[in-house]
LONU-759048 format. One record per residue (C-alpha): residue number from 1; x, y, z. Coordinates in Angstrom, 3 decimals, padded with zeros to 6 digits. Layout:
REM residues N
[pt NUM, [X, Y, Z]];
...
This chain:
REM residues 74
[pt 1, [-017.808, -049.290, 030.740]];
[pt 2, [-021.138, -050.597, 031.335]];
[pt 3, [-023.559, -050.218, 028.510]];
[pt 4, [-026.058, -048.720, 030.471]];
[pt 5, [-028.800, -048.333, 027.989]];
[pt 6, [-028.450, -052.496, 027.674]];
[pt 7, [-028.987, -052.814, 031.480]];
[pt 8, [-032.090, -050.741, 031.922]];
[pt 9, [-033.466, -052.638, 028.537]];
[pt 10, [-032.824, -055.953, 030.450]];
[pt 11, [-034.368, -054.733, 033.722]];
[pt 12, [-037.665, -053.487, 031.851]];
[pt 13, [-037.385, -056.997, 030.198]];
[pt 14, [-036.962, -058.834, 033.380]];
[pt 15, [-039.980, -057.177, 035.756]];
[pt 16, [-043.390, -056.517, 035.053]];
[pt 17, [-043.079, -052.985, 036.422]];
[pt 18, [-041.263, -049.991, 035.734]];
[pt 19, [-041.092, -049.398, 039.338]];
[pt 20, [-039.670, -053.309, 040.015]];
[pt 21, [-037.020, -052.063, 037.415]];
[pt 22, [-035.971, -048.648, 038.650]];
[pt 23, [-035.898, -050.404, 042.487]];
[pt 24, [-033.491, -052.759, 041.438]];
[pt 25, [-031.017, -050.249, 038.876]];
[pt 26, [-031.075, -047.888, 041.819]];
[pt 27, [-029.828, -050.694, 044.146]];
[pt 28, [-027.457, -051.898, 041.689]];
[pt 29, [-026.179, -048.004, 041.355]];
[pt 30, [-025.534, -048.107, 044.983]];
[pt 31, [-023.644, -051.092, 045.450]];
[pt 32, [-021.348, -050.517, 042.406]];
[pt 33, [-019.197, -047.276, 041.898]];
[pt 34, [-018.074, -048.169, 038.981]];
[pt 35, [-021.498, -048.776, 037.269]];
[pt 36, [-022.578, -044.984, 039.156]];
[pt 37, [-019.717, -043.460, 037.348]];
[pt 38, [-020.983, -044.797, 034.133]];
[pt 39, [-024.590, -044.219, 034.563]];
[pt 40, [-023.448, -040.523, 035.261]];
[pt 41, [-021.203, -040.640, 032.129]];
[pt 42, [-024.520, -041.754, 030.152]];
[pt 43, [-026.534, -039.177, 031.646]];
[pt 44, [-024.266, -036.628, 030.569]];
[pt 45, [-023.815, -037.868, 026.944]];
[pt 46, [-027.532, -037.878, 026.495]];
[pt 47, [-028.571, -034.726, 028.393]];
[pt 48, [-030.423, -036.499, 030.894]];
[pt 49, [-030.313, -035.412, 034.923]];
[pt 50, [-028.768, -038.100, 036.548]];
[pt 51, [-031.631, -038.105, 039.142]];
[pt 52, [-034.273, -039.097, 036.898]];
[pt 53, [-032.091, -040.341, 033.648]];
[pt 54, [-033.504, -043.672, 033.937]];
[pt 55, [-036.958, -042.741, 034.394]];
[pt 56, [-036.573, -041.048, 031.033]];
[pt 57, [-035.130, -043.413, 029.209]];
[pt 58, [-037.757, -046.238, 030.570]];
[pt 59, [-040.631, -043.951, 029.553]];
[pt 60, [-038.722, -043.148, 025.966]];
[pt 61, [-038.303, -047.214, 025.791]];
[pt 62, [-041.628, -047.921, 026.350]];
[pt 63, [-043.337, -044.793, 024.151]];
[pt 64, [-041.139, -047.134, 021.593]];
[pt 65, [-042.241, -050.146, 022.024]];
[pt 66, [-046.192, -049.032, 022.529]];
[pt 67, [-045.140, -047.765, 018.953]];
[pt 68, [-044.077, -050.703, 016.962]];
[pt 69, [-047.273, -052.569, 018.464]];
[pt 70, [-049.304, -050.093, 017.017]];
[pt 71, [-047.512, -049.894, 013.731]];
[pt 72, [-047.832, -054.004, 013.504]];
[pt 73, [-051.539, -053.910, 014.586]];
[pt 74, [-052.235, -051.339, 012.112]];
């Protein structure tokens, strides 16, 4: 099983824009049915909608990273 959280985090680290990471992930899902099935299961486990789950995760991840930087700067 693919670790979707790790894949999404890595994509976000690789790209300067969230939209680029989203585009690459969508392309990966189109090309790999096993990844798509894992993604659907991942969304189900976390209560995400499959249409927006990766976007919701990116938003949460960015909020978490911003929070870390805010705490460091205080």
